C-alpha positions as CSV (number, residue, x, y, z in Angstrom):
1,M,-0.1,0.1,0.0
2,N,0.9,3.6,-0.5
3,F,1.1,6.7,2.0
4,L,-2.6,7.3,2.4
5,A,-3.4,3.7,3.3
6,H,-0.5,3.3,5.8
7,I,-1.7,6.5,7.5
8,Y,-5.3,5.5,7.5
9,L,-4.5,1.9,8.9
10,S,-2.6,3.3,11.8
11,G,-5.5,4.3,13.8
12,N,-5.6,7.5,15.7
13,N,-1.9,7.8,17.3
14,D,0.1,10.4,15.5
15,F,3.4,8.8,16.4
16,I,2.2,5.4,14.7
17,K,1.0,7.3,11.7
18,I,4.3,9.0,11.3
19,G,6.2,5.7,11.8
20,N,4.1,3.9,9.4
21,F,4.6,6.8,6.9
22,M,8.3,6.9,7.0
23,A,9.1,3.2,7.6
24,D,10.3,2.6,3.8
25,G,13.5,4.7,4.6
26,I,14.4,2.8,7.8
27,R,16.4,-0.4,7.4
28,G,16.8,-3.4,9.7
29,K,16.8,-2.7,13.4
30,H,17.4,1.0,13.0
31,F,13.8,1.6,13.9
32,E,14.7,0.9,17.7
33,T,16.3,4.3,18.0
34,Y,13.0,6.0,17.5
35,P,10.3,6.6,20.3
36,L,8.0,3.6,21.0
37,G,5.3,5.0,18.8
38,I,7.2,5.5,16.0
39,Q,8.7,1.9,16.3
40,K,5.1,0.6,16.4
41,G,4.2,2.6,13.2
42,I,7.3,1.2,11.6
43,I,6.6,-2.6,12.6
44,L,2.8,-2.0,11.5
45,H,4.3,-0.6,8.1
46,R,6.3,-3.8,7.6
47,T,3.4,-6.2,8.4
48,I,1.2,-4.3,5.9
49,D,3.7,-4.6,3.2
50,T,4.3,-8.4,3.8
51,F,0.5,-8.9,4.0
52,T,0.0,-7.0,0.8
53,D,2.7,-8.6,-1.2
54,S,1.5,-11.9,-0.7
55,H,-2.1,-11.3,-0.9
56,P,-3.8,-13.3,-3.9
57,I,-6.1,-10.3,-4.8
58,F,-3.3,-7.9,-4.9
59,R,-1.2,-10.4,-7.0
60,E,-4.3,-10.4,-9.3
61,S,-4.2,-6.8,-9.9
62,T,-0.3,-6.7,-10.5
63,K,-0.8,-9.4,-13.2
64,K,-2.4,-6.8,-15.3
65,L,0.7,-4.7,-15.3
66,H,3.7,-7.4,-15.2
67,E,4.3,-7.4,-18.9
68,R,4.8,-3.5,-19.3
69,Y,6.1,-2.6,-16.0
70,H,7.7,-5.7,-14.8
71,H,8.9,-5.4,-11.2
72,Y,7.4,-2.0,-10.7
73,A,3.9,-3.5,-11.1
74,G,3.5,-3.7,-7.3
75,V,4.3,0.0,-6.7
76,I,1.9,1.0,-9.3
77,V,-0.9,-1.1,-7.7
78,D,-0.2,0.5,-4.5
79,I,-0.7,3.7,-5.9
80,F,-3.9,2.7,-7.7
81,Y,-5.2,1.3,-4.4
82,D,-4.5,4.6,-2.8
83,H,-6.6,6.2,-5.5
84,F,-9.5,4.0,-4.8
85,L,-9.2,4.7,-1.0
86,A,-9.1,8.5,-1.6
87,K,-12.0,8.1,-4.1
88,N,-14.1,6.1,-1.8
89,W,-13.0,7.7,1.4
90,K,-16.5,8.2,2.8
91,N,-16.9,4.4,2.9
92,Y,-13.9,4.1,5.4
93,S,-13.9,7.1,7.5
94,D,-16.4,9.8,8.9
95,E,-13.8,12.4,8.8
96,N,-13.5,14.5,5.7
97,L,-10.6,13.5,3.5
98,A,-8.9,16.9,3.4
99,V,-9.1,17.6,7.1
100,F,-7.7,14.1,7.9
101,I,-4.8,14.8,5.3
102,N,-4.2,18.5,6.9
103,N,-4.0,17.0,10.4
104,F,-1.5,14.6,9.2
105,Y,0.7,17.4,7.6
106,H,0.4,19.3,10.7
107,S,1.6,16.5,12.8
108,L,4.6,16.0,10.6
109,E,5.4,19.6,11.1
110,Q,5.1,19.3,14.7
111,N,7.4,16.3,14.9
112,K,10.2,17.4,12.6
113,D,12.8,16.6,15.3
114,I,12.0,12.9,15.1
115,L,11.5,12.4,11.3
116,S,14.1,10.7,9.2
117,D,16.4,12.7,6.8
118,R,14.5,10.9,3.9
119,T,11.1,12.1,5.1
120,L,12.4,15.6,5.9
121,H,13.8,15.8,2.3
122,Y,10.6,15.2,0.5
123,M,8.0,16.3,2.9
124,P,8.0,20.0,1.7
125,Y,7.2,18.8,-1.8
126,M,4.4,16.4,-0.6
127,I,2.8,19.1,1.5
128,K,3.1,22.0,-1.1
129,Q,1.7,19.6,-4.1
130,N,-0.6,17.9,-1.6
131,W,0.1,14.5,-3.0
132,L,-2.3,12.6,-0.7
133,L,-5.3,14.7,-1.8
134,S,-4.1,14.4,-5.5
135,Y,-4.8,10.7,-5.0
136,Q,-8.5,11.3,-5.6
137,T,-8.3,11.9,-9.3
138,V,-6.7,9.8,-12.1
139,E,-4.9,13.0,-13.2
140,G,-3.4,13.3,-9.6
141,I,-2.2,9.5,-10.0
142,K,-0.8,10.3,-13.3
143,D,1.2,13.2,-11.9
144,I,2.6,11.0,-8.9
145,L,3.3,8.3,-11.2
146,T,5.2,10.7,-13.6
147,Q,7.3,11.9,-10.8
148,M,8.2,8.5,-9.7
149,D,9.1,7.7,-13.2
150,L,11.5,10.5,-13.3
151,R,13.2,9.3,-10.3
152,T,14.0,6.0,-12.2
153,K,15.3,8.1,-15.3
154,N,12.1,7.1,-17.1
155,E,13.1,3.3,-17.2
156,S,9.8,2.2,-15.0
157,K,7.6,3.6,-17.7
158,M,5.3,4.3,-14.7
159,R,4.0,7.6,-16.4
160,F,2.1,5.5,-18.6
161,A,0.4,3.2,-16.0
162,T,-2.9,5.3,-15.8
163,E,-3.6,4.0,-19.2
164,E,-4.1,0.6,-17.7
165,L,-5.9,2.2,-14.7
166,V,-8.5,3.5,-17.0
167,D,-8.8,0.4,-19.2
168,Y,-9.4,-1.9,-16.1
169,Y,-10.7,0.7,-13.8
170,D,-13.9,-1.3,-12.5
171,E,-11.6,-4.5,-11.9
172,F,-9.0,-2.7,-10.2
173,E,-11.7,-1.0,-7.9
174,K,-13.5,-4.2,-7.1
175,E,-10.0,-5.8,-6.2
176,F,-9.2,-2.9,-4.1
177,T,-12.5,-3.2,-2.1
178,A,-12.2,-6.8,-1.5
179,F,-8.6,-6.6,-0.5
180,F,-8.9,-3.7,1.6
181,E,-11.4,-5.4,3.8
182,D,-9.0,-8.0,4.6
183,L,-6.1,-5.8,5.2
184,R,-8.3,-3.5,7.5
185,T,-8.9,-6.5,9.7
186,H,-5.2,-7.7,9.6
187,S,-4.0,-4.2,10.4
188,K,-6.4,-3.8,13.5
189,Q,-5.4,-7.1,14.9
190,K,-1.8,-5.9,14.6
191,L,-2.3,-2.7,16.3
192,I,-4.0,-4.4,19.1
193,S,-1.0,-7.0,19.4
194,L,1.5,-4.0,19.6
Protein backbone atom coordinates (compact mmCIF):
# COMPACT_ATOMS: atom_id res chain seq x y z
CA MET A 1 0.00 0.00 0.00
CA ASN A 2 1.05 3.59 -0.44
CA PHE A 3 1.15 6.60 1.88
CA LEU A 4 -2.56 7.26 2.36
CA ALA A 5 -3.45 3.68 3.22
CA HIS A 6 -0.51 3.34 5.61
CA ILE A 7 -1.56 6.50 7.46
CA TYR A 8 -5.23 5.48 7.54
CA LEU A 9 -4.46 1.98 8.85
CA SER A 10 -2.47 3.42 11.77
CA GLY A 11 -5.49 4.32 13.88
CA ASN A 12 -5.56 7.56 15.87
CA ASN A 13 -2.03 7.67 17.26
CA ASP A 14 0.04 10.38 15.55
CA PHE A 15 3.38 8.68 16.29
CA ILE A 16 2.16 5.37 14.84
CA LYS A 17 0.97 7.27 11.74
CA ILE A 18 4.35 8.99 11.36
CA GLY A 19 6.28 5.75 11.86
CA ASN A 20 4.10 3.93 9.37
CA PHE A 21 4.50 6.81 6.90
CA MET A 22 8.30 7.03 7.01
CA ALA A 23 9.08 3.33 7.46
CA ASP A 24 10.28 2.64 3.91
CA GLY A 25 13.47 4.61 4.53
CA ILE A 26 14.38 2.83 7.76
CA ARG A 27 16.27 -0.42 7.36
CA GLY A 28 16.75 -3.37 9.66
CA LYS A 29 16.75 -2.66 13.37
CA HIS A 30 17.51 1.05 12.97
CA PHE A 31 13.89 1.68 13.98
CA GLU A 32 14.79 0.84 17.58
CA THR A 33 16.38 4.29 18.00
CA TYR A 34 12.98 5.98 17.60
CA PRO A 35 10.29 6.61 20.26
CA LEU A 36 8.02 3.63 20.96
CA GLY A 37 5.03 4.94 18.96
CA ILE A 38 7.25 5.46 15.91
CA GLN A 39 8.64 1.95 16.34
CA LYS A 40 5.12 0.54 16.41
CA GLY A 41 4.29 2.42 13.21
CA ILE A 42 7.35 1.01 11.47
CA ILE A 43 6.50 -2.53 12.57
CA LEU A 44 2.90 -2.04 11.40
CA HIS A 45 4.15 -0.76 8.04
CA ARG A 46 6.28 -3.85 7.53
CA THR A 47 3.37 -6.09 8.48
CA ILE A 48 1.10 -4.30 6.00
CA ASP A 49 3.68 -4.63 3.20
CA THR A 50 4.23 -8.34 3.84
CA PHE A 51 0.49 -9.02 3.96
CA THR A 52 -0.13 -6.97 0.80
CA ASP A 53 2.65 -8.48 -1.29
CA SER A 54 1.48 -12.04 -0.58
CA HIS A 55 -2.28 -11.45 -0.92
CA PRO A 56 -3.87 -13.21 -3.92
CA ILE A 57 -6.11 -10.26 -4.81
CA PHE A 58 -3.18 -7.84 -4.83
CA ARG A 59 -1.25 -10.28 -7.01
CA GLU A 60 -4.23 -10.48 -9.38
CA SER A 61 -4.07 -6.71 -9.77
CA THR A 62 -0.34 -6.74 -10.47
CA LYS A 63 -0.74 -9.39 -13.18
CA LYS A 64 -2.42 -6.80 -15.40
CA LEU A 65 0.75 -4.72 -15.25
CA HIS A 66 3.64 -7.21 -15.18
CA GLU A 67 4.20 -7.47 -18.91
CA ARG A 68 4.67 -3.73 -19.35
CA TYR A 69 6.09 -2.63 -15.98
CA HIS A 70 7.80 -5.76 -14.64
CA HIS A 71 8.93 -5.37 -10.99
CA TYR A 72 7.31 -1.91 -10.78
CA ALA A 73 3.84 -3.47 -11.06
CA GLY A 74 3.45 -3.75 -7.29
CA VAL A 75 4.46 -0.12 -6.74
CA ILE A 76 1.92 0.99 -9.33
CA VAL A 77 -0.87 -1.07 -7.78
CA ASP A 78 -0.03 0.47 -4.40
CA ILE A 79 -0.67 3.88 -5.95
CA PHE A 80 -3.85 2.69 -7.70
CA TYR A 81 -5.17 1.32 -4.43
CA ASP A 82 -4.51 4.64 -2.70
CA HIS A 83 -6.55 6.25 -5.48
CA PHE A 84 -9.51 4.01 -4.70
CA LEU A 85 -9.14 4.66 -0.98
CA ALA A 86 -9.14 8.43 -1.58
CA LYS A 87 -12.00 8.23 -4.09
CA ASN A 88 -14.15 6.13 -1.74
CA TRP A 89 -12.94 7.74 1.48
CA LYS A 90 -16.48 8.21 2.84
CA ASN A 91 -16.86 4.42 2.92
CA TYR A 92 -13.94 4.15 5.35
CA SER A 93 -14.00 7.28 7.49
CA ASP A 94 -16.42 9.83 8.91
CA GLU A 95 -13.65 12.42 8.83
CA ASN A 96 -13.37 14.59 5.73
CA LEU A 97 -10.38 13.50 3.63
CA ALA A 98 -8.91 17.00 3.30
CA VAL A 99 -9.18 17.49 7.09
CA PHE A 100 -7.59 14.08 7.73
CA ILE A 101 -4.70 14.93 5.40
CA ASN A 102 -4.18 18.44 6.80
CA ASN A 103 -4.11 17.04 10.33
CA PHE A 104 -1.44 14.57 9.25
CA TYR A 105 0.65 17.28 7.57
CA HIS A 106 0.37 19.35 10.77
CA SER A 107 1.53 16.37 12.81
CA LEU A 108 4.59 16.00 10.56
CA GLU A 109 5.39 19.70 10.97
CA GLN A 110 5.04 19.46 14.75
CA ASN A 111 7.36 16.44 14.97
CA LYS A 112 10.19 17.36 12.59
CA ASP A 113 12.78 16.53 15.24
CA ILE A 114 11.96 12.82 15.05
CA LEU A 115 11.55 12.48 11.29
CA SER A 116 14.07 10.60 9.17
CA ASP A 117 16.32 12.61 6.84
CA ARG A 118 14.56 11.04 3.85
CA THR A 119 11.17 12.15 5.15
CA LEU A 120 12.44 15.65 5.89
CA HIS A 121 13.74 15.86 2.32
CA TYR A 122 10.50 15.10 0.47
CA MET A 123 7.98 16.36 3.04
CA PRO A 124 7.94 20.00 1.78
CA TYR A 125 7.19 18.85 -1.78
CA MET A 126 4.54 16.46 -0.59
CA ILE A 127 2.76 19.12 1.42
CA LYS A 128 3.12 21.89 -1.17
CA GLN A 129 1.81 19.69 -3.98
CA ASN A 130 -0.66 17.95 -1.63
CA TRP A 131 0.17 14.49 -2.91
CA LEU A 132 -2.27 12.71 -0.62
CA LEU A 133 -5.32 14.68 -1.74
CA SER A 134 -4.26 14.44 -5.40
CA TYR A 135 -4.76 10.66 -5.16
CA GLN A 136 -8.52 11.26 -5.57
CA THR A 137 -8.26 11.80 -9.32
CA VAL A 138 -6.76 9.83 -12.20
CA GLU A 139 -4.94 13.02 -13.23
CA GLY A 140 -3.45 13.29 -9.74
CA ILE A 141 -2.30 9.67 -9.92
CA LYS A 142 -0.73 10.35 -13.31
CA ASP A 143 1.24 13.26 -11.83
CA ILE A 144 2.50 11.10 -8.95
CA LEU A 145 3.48 8.24 -11.28
CA THR A 146 5.25 10.68 -13.60
CA GLN A 147 7.31 12.03 -10.69
CA MET A 148 8.17 8.48 -9.65
CA ASP A 149 9.13 7.61 -13.22
CA LEU A 150 11.53 10.55 -13.31
CA ARG A 151 13.29 9.14 -10.24
CA THR A 152 13.92 5.94 -12.23
CA LYS A 153 15.23 8.04 -15.15
CA ASN A 154 12.07 7.03 -17.04
CA GLU A 155 13.09 3.36 -17.01
CA SER A 156 9.98 2.25 -15.14
CA LYS A 157 7.54 3.79 -17.66
CA MET A 158 5.20 4.36 -14.70
CA ARG A 159 4.04 7.62 -16.27
CA PHE A 160 1.96 5.53 -18.69
CA ALA A 161 0.30 3.33 -16.06
CA THR A 162 -2.90 5.36 -15.86
CA GLU A 163 -3.67 3.90 -19.27
CA GLU A 164 -4.14 0.50 -17.60
CA LEU A 165 -5.91 2.15 -14.68
CA VAL A 166 -8.52 3.54 -17.07
CA ASP A 167 -8.73 0.35 -19.15
CA TYR A 168 -9.29 -1.91 -16.11
CA TYR A 169 -10.80 0.69 -13.78
CA ASP A 170 -13.78 -1.33 -12.55
CA GLU A 171 -11.68 -4.47 -12.08
CA PHE A 172 -9.03 -2.63 -10.09
CA GLU A 173 -11.69 -0.99 -7.93
CA LYS A 174 -13.41 -4.30 -7.15
CA GLU A 175 -10.06 -5.89 -6.32
CA PHE A 176 -9.14 -2.98 -4.06
CA THR A 177 -12.47 -3.11 -2.21
CA ALA A 178 -12.21 -6.85 -1.50
CA PHE A 179 -8.53 -6.69 -0.61
CA PHE A 180 -8.85 -3.65 1.63
CA GLU A 181 -11.39 -5.32 3.87
CA ASP A 182 -8.89 -8.12 4.53
CA LEU A 183 -6.09 -5.62 5.10
CA ARG A 184 -8.14 -3.50 7.51
CA THR A 185 -8.91 -6.56 9.61
CA HIS A 186 -5.28 -7.69 9.57
CA SER A 187 -4.01 -4.22 10.49
CA LYS A 188 -6.47 -3.80 13.37
CA GLN A 189 -5.34 -7.12 14.81
CA LYS A 190 -1.68 -6.11 14.50
CA LEU A 191 -2.33 -2.75 16.17
CA ILE A 192 -3.95 -4.53 19.12
CA SER A 193 -0.95 -6.86 19.48
CA LEU A 194 1.50 -3.92 19.42
